[in-house]
N, C-alpha and C positions, 0 to 999 in steps of 0.2 A: 777862520782864525788866522791872524797875521803871523808871519815867520819871525821868530825872535832868536837871539843868541845870548847865552848866559855869560860866556867869556869872549872877549874881543870886541871890535868895533862894528858898526853897521856896515862899513865898507867890506870888512871880512865876510859878513853874511851875504851881501850882494854878490860877492865873488863866488861863493860856494853855490848859490842858487843858479847863477849863470852857467857854471860848470855842469850842474845836474841837467839843466835844460838842454845843453849841447849834447851831453851823452845820450839822453832819451831820444832826441831827434835823430842822432846817428843810428841808434838801435832800430828805431821804427823804419828808417830808410833802408837799413840792411835787411829787415824782415817785412818788407812792404806787402808781400803776398799773404803772409799770415794775418797781418792786421787788416788787410782788405776783407778777408773772410770773417774776422771778428766784427768788423764794422757793419757787415750786411746781415749777420745772424740776428733774427728777431723772434721773440717769443710768440707762439701761436701760428708759426709758419711751417711749411713743408720744406725740407732740405734733403739733399742726397749725401750719403756718407758711405764709408766702407767698414765692414766688420773687422775689428782689429783683435778682439779677444772674446772667448766664450768660456764661462765657468758654470758651476752648478746653479748659481743664483741669477747671474746677470750676463748681459751681452754688451760689450763696449764697442761704440761706433765712433769712427774718426770723421768729423764733419768740418775739419780745417778750422778748429777753434782752439783756444788756449789750453783746453783739456778735452779729453774724450768724453762723449756722451754715454749715459747709462740707460739701458732698457732692461726691465725685468724679463727673465727668460720665459716666464709663463705667458707672455704676450705672443709668443711664436707658437703656432699650432703644430708645426713640425720642427721642433728645436733641434732634433738629432741630425737634421740635414743642413744645418748652418755651416757655411764654409768661410774660413778666414780670407779676407780680401774681396769678398763679393760685395757688390754695391746694393744699397737698400735705401728706400725713401722713408724718412721718419718725420715725426711731428715734434717741434720744439715745445715742451711743456714749461720748463723753467730754465733760464740761463744760468741760474746758480741757486742751489738749495741751501739749507742751513750748514751743510758740510762743504759748500763751495763746488758741488758737482753739477754738471750739465745734465738735466733730466730730459730724456726723449721718450717717445711712444710709438710703437709699431701699430697698435690697434687704432689709435686716433688717426694715424696717417692713412690707414686703410679706409677708415670711415670718411675722412675728408675727401679722399680720392674718388670714392664711389657715391658720395652723397648726392651730387647733382643727378646722377643716373637714377638713384632710388627715388629721389624727390620727383623726377619727371614721370617715373612709373606710377607713383602715387597720384599725381595730378591728372595724368592721362588715363588712369584706370587700366594700365597695361598688365599683361600676364608675364611673370618673371619665373625663372627656374631656380630652385633652391634645393639643397641637400640637408636632410634631417641628420644631425650629428650626435645629439645626446638628449636624454630625457631629464627634465628637471621638474620641480614642483609646479603643477598647473599646466604643463605643456612640454614643448620640445624646442631645443635650440636648432636654428636653421642657418646653414652657411649660405649667405646671399651675397654674391660678388666678392667673397673673401671676408666679409664681416658677419658678426652674429646678429640674427634677428630672432624674434620670439614668435612661435606658433602656439597659441592657446589650445588646450585639449579639446575645447568645444568647436574649434575651427579646423580640426584635422579631417573630419569626414562628415557625411550627412547623418550618420548614425554613430552611436558610441562604439569605439574600437575596443574589443576585448583585450588585445595585446599590442600596446603601442610600441613596445620594444622590437616587435617584428618589423617595424617600418624604418628603424634606424639604419642609415646608410643609403636609403633610397632617394631618388630625385623626383620632385613633384612640381607641377605647375602651381604657382601661387599668385596672390595679389596683395600688394601693400595696402593695409587698411588704416594704418596710423603711423605718423612719424613725429619725432621731437628731436631736432638737431642739437639743442643745448644739452639734453640728457642722453644723446646718442641712442635714443629708443626707437626701435623699428618693430612693428607688429604686422605679421602677415597672416593670410587665411587661405586654406585650400578649399574649405567648404564653399566659399563664394564662387570659386571657379567651377566646382562640381554642380552647384545649384544652377548656374548659368547653362552648363552643358546639359543638365537634366531637363531644364525648361525647354531647351531647344529640341532635345530628343523626345520629350513628352508630347510636344505638339505633333511631331512626325508619327509617333506611335498611336495616339488617340485618333488621328485622321484615318488610319488604316485598320483599327481594331475591329474584329468581328467575332461573333460566337462560333465555336467549333474550330477556330483558327489555331494552328500549332505554331508556337513561338519558342525561342530560346531565351533564357534569362539566367541571372546570377542570384544565388541564395544570399539575401542580405541580412536576414535575422531569423532565428529559430525560437519558437515558444513551445509550451506544452501542447497547444492545440493545433499547431501547424507551422508553416514557414512562409516568410515574405520573400517574394521573388521580384527582382528588379528586371523589368522587361525593356529597360532603356529609357530612363527618365520617369517611369511610372511603375508603381509597385502593385502586385497582385497577391492575394492570399491563397496559398496551397494548403487546404485544410487536411488534417491528419487522415480523415476518412476518405479523402480523394487521392491519397498517395499510393495505395495498393489495395488490391482485393483481399489480400491476406490480413490477418490480425497483426497490428503493430502497437507497441506500448508507448513509443515516443518517436517524434519525427526524425531524430538523429539516426534511427535505424535505416532511414531511406535517403536522407540528404545531409550534407555537411556545409558549414559556413563557407561562402566563397565558391562553392561548386556551381558549374554551369549545368543547367538542367533543361530538358525539353518538356514543355507543358502545353495543355490545351485550354483555350479560353472557354470556360463553361457559361459565365454570365457576367454582366456588368450593369450598373444603373444608368439612368439617362445621362447624367453628367459624367459618367465613366470615372467616378472617383473611387468606386469600390469594384474591384475586379476579382472574380472567383476563378481559380485555376484548378486543373486536375492533371495527375500523371497516369493514374490507372486507366483512364479513358483512352489512352493511346494503345492499350493492349486489348485483345479479345476478351469478352466477358467469360470468366471461368465456369459459370453455371450454364452456359449454352450447351444444349445436347447432353446435359449431365446424366440423364437416365440411361443414355446409351453407353456412357463411359463407366457408370456405376450401377449396373442392373441389380434388381432385388435378388438376394441370395448369393451374390458374389462375395468372395472373401477378399478383403482389402487390408493394406497396411498403412499406418499413419503414426503421427507423433502427438502425444498429449500436450495441448497448448494452454488449456485452462481447466480448472476443477471448481465445481460449484456444489451446493448441498444436494442438488437433484441429479447430478451426473458429471460427465467429463467430455470436453470438446476435443475432437481428434482432427488434426490437419491432414487431409488426404492429398491435397495439391495446393499450390499457391492460390489463396482466396477461396478454397473449398474446405469447409469443416463439417464434420458430422457429430452427432450427439449420441453417446452411449449413456442411456438413462441408468440410474442406480439399480433399477429393477431388472435390467438386462445384463448385469455383470456376472451373475453366478446363479446356477440352479440350486446349489447346496448351501453356500454361505449366506448368512443374514447380514448383508452389507449395510451398516448404519450410515457410512459416509464414503464416497468414492475414494477419498484420500487413504482409506485403509488398504486398498489394493492397487492404486495407481498413483503415479507422481508426474509432475510436469516435466516434459522432456523425454518421457519414456516412450519407446517404440512398441506399438501393440498391433495385434491382428484382430479383425472384427468382421462380422457378417452384415451386409447391407440388408436392412429390414424394410425400409420404406424411403422413397425419393419424392420430394415435393419441389419440382423445379421452380414454379412461380413463387413459392414462399421461401425458396433457397434454403430448404431443410433436408437433411439426410439423417434418418434414424439408423443407428448401428447397434449391434449386440455382440457381447463377448461370450455369453453362456451358450449361444447357438453353435459355437465351435465344438461343443461336447454334446453327448447324448443326453436327452432329457430323462431324468429318473422317473418322471410321471408317465412316460410312454408305456412302461411295462408294469405300472403300479396295480392295475386290476388283476393281472395274473399272479403277481407276487403277494398281494394282500386281498384275497377274496373275503367276502363277508363271512364271519364266523372264525376267521383265523385269529390265533392268539399271538400277541406280540408283547415285547418288553421294551420300554423306552424311558427316557429321562424327562421329568417335568421341566420344560424350558421357560414357561411363563404361566402366570395365573391371573385370570380375570374374574370379575364378579359372577360371570355366567358359566365359567368352567376352567379347565386346565389344558394347556397345550403340551402335547407330548411329542418329542422328536423320536420318530420310529426308526429312521435311517437318515443319513446325511442329506439335508435339504428337503426332507419330507416330514411334515408335522401333521398330527391328528388332534382332534378336540374331544376331550371327555366332558360332556355337558354335566352341570351340577346335578341334573335329574337322573344321570346314568351312573352315579357314584355308589348308590346304595338302594336296595329294594325296600328297606324298612325305615331307615333314619330320615328325618326331615332336616336336610342340610340347607342352611341359609347362605353359606359361603364355602367355596372349594377348600380354603385353607383349614377347614375343620377336618378334612380327610387327608390332604396331601400338602407337601411343601416343595418349593422350587429346588430342583436338584435331586428329588427323590426318584428312585428307580421303581417303576410300577409295571404290573402286568395287566393287560387289558385285552378286550375282544373287539375285532373290527366289526362294526355294524353296517357301514355303507361307505362306498368310495364314489366321489363325483370328480371324474378326471377333468372335465371341462372347467369347473370352478376350482379345481385343485383343493378339494376338501375331503377329509377322512373323518368319519364319525366313529368314536371309540367308546367303550363302556367298561367300567370296573365291575358293576353289579352283575353283568351277564357271565362272569366267571363261575357263578353258582346259580342253582335253580331258584326261581322266585318262590319263596315260602308261602306266598299267598295263593299259589296254584293249588296247594293241598291244605289250606287253612281249615276247611270243613272237617277234614279228618284229624288234624292236629288239635283243634280246639272246637269240638262240636258244641252245640247249644246244650246248656245244663251241665256241661263238664265243670268239675271243680278245679280251680287253679290257685296258685300262690304267686304273688307279684310284689315288686318293690316300687314304692312311690318315687318317680323321677322328676315329675313336674307338678306344681300346684297351680290350679286355676280357680277363679271365683266360682265357676259352675261345676267343678269336680276335680279329679286328680287323674294323671296319666301314670300307669304302672307298666313296668317292664316285665314281660312274661318269659323271655328267653329267645335266643336266636334273632334278636333285633325286633321281635314282635312286641308291640305295645297295645295295651287296652285302656279303655276309658271308663271310669266309675263316676257317675253323676253324684253331686253332693247329697242328694236325697237317698242314695243307695249306699252311703258309707256307714251310717249308723241309724238305729231306730229312734234315737233321741234327736230333736231338732238342733241343727247348727246352721249358722248363717253362711259361713264359708268354710271350706275344708281346713284352713289354717287354724280354726278355733279348736280343733281336736286332733289334727294330724300334722305331720311334718315330712319333708323329703327324706327318704331312706327307710321309712316305716314299712315293715312287712305286713301285707294284708291278704287274707283269704277271700276268695270270691267265686262266683258262678258265672259262666258265660251265658248272657241273656240274648244277645243278638250279634250277627255277623253281617256287615255291609261290605260285600265283595268289591263292588264298584268303587267305593270311596276308601277301601282298605282300612276299615275300622272295626274293632271288636268292643262291644259294650259289655260291662261286667257289673255285678251287684254283690256287695258284702251282706246286705240285709237278707237277700234270698238265700245266701249261703247258710245263715244261722237259722233259717226256717226249719231245716231238717236236723238241727242240733238241739241238745238239751238246754233247758232254760238257764242252768248254772253256767254253761259255757258262754251263752249270750251275755249273761250278767257280767261275767269276768271281762268280756270284750268291751261292754259298755262302760264298766268302771275304769278301764285303762284308757278310754278315749272320751272322757267327759271334758267339756270345755272348762278351762281354768280362767283366772283373772287375766285380763288383757289378751285373751285368745290363746293361752297356753293350756296344754293338756295336763291331766292329773299326774301323769308320769313325769312331765317336765317340772311341775310345780313343787313336787316333794323335795328334790335336792335344793331348790331355791329357798324353801322354808327352813331347812336345816341351816343354810348359810346365814339367814337372817337372824335365827335364834342365837347363833354363835356370836354375831356382832353385838346383839343386845346384852348378852352375858358379859 
């Protein structure tokens, strides 16, 4: 736009412009050094300046320009150590922003200064040293020659690192795997360096690897079934069963991540890709000469390490365990499960019962520490002795009686009564009942005692001929009805049998036609079968010696009624029917 003047002539305007030009020229001449600096300052270049002021947000830099340059304080990694007047190399981002300020950058200056070095390392595949400074999403920030580079989490190690924070502040050898100058993006990797080192070491290890060789390694990873050991570029598996001769529940009981361990090479395949290692093989086998160290009959101490349904395992020494079977825990207690008397971790004493070195088994007993109550059982309980005990258990064949603590005897169902026909023991006794019985026999070897309840009294059948001679008249009560006759109770548990043909002189098909349970009947003893313990009776023979009137009365009271009811039963039924009809 041309210069114009609102008032005055063109000559006046020319004079004013000439004066301004003269003043400007004089000013620039007087400040030639300042304008020289302004003329050489270019955007995108590196310049050297001095720190002139530091505040909470910004750092002001004097770069010999018309105004001081501004850098955000956050660009300085150690802003607390900034000193006024110290020289610093900066990058010119903008000569003038919207506020007219000169914008500088410390980080970009650092990047430009080391870019050539980083790019050369990238092109030449060189190893560089970097410091891990802080953890961010996806990886770690690395200080590389004073500028930030990115180390992805997958590139930190050969395996996943459980705690990346533990690596912050450490220096590592790295390789630059990606660069972008425009975005100032630098990606580095430690894994690449480790893989190259491992491949070199792997070749050296595989060339010298042999079975039964002892090597040192580092625990790289731990699983439930074992630990992976880095032997120097090649990994081997130390299985949990090869860590120790003693029982262990998890590999962490023996090794820790990063720990240096000594192992033996147990086996490897032809390509040597799978290597089996062992630790326990470096020590003497604990079962060698075990019988000499733990002779039978010796009293030993140990700790309960495991409990099962059938017993408890006791650790006697590292890698040496013995089993106390549940049957060897007590003479007197009925141990249903070992956990009732033992707990894991408990210290116990036991007696060595048997040692099997080849099978690596030791049988132990706790009850052998005490005297066996069965040792004196024959003298304490001779046959014929009377004892009192509690019914502990009932089976279909008899009842078990606890005579003394830890000693049971059996009352067989056939030894409960001389006279009753018992189908099940619970007809005579109940669990928990106190009963008196007689010792019949003692088998010390089989630990069995036979008991009897019926032997508390004399067998009534021994004198049955005298008590119930043939032709003797008796009275009995019907207790059971059979199709072929009735069973009557005579007293003292003695029962007799009356055939259906001997119940009445009149024909009846079955006893129930004229008789019922509970009826009192007179009879005569007709036969005694001592061997089969049976007495045969006859009502008909009884009335042979009686008056005919007496027999008639008996016949009338036991005539068959309708539907098999007797006359005595039918009479009250007829009265009830007559009342209903009325």
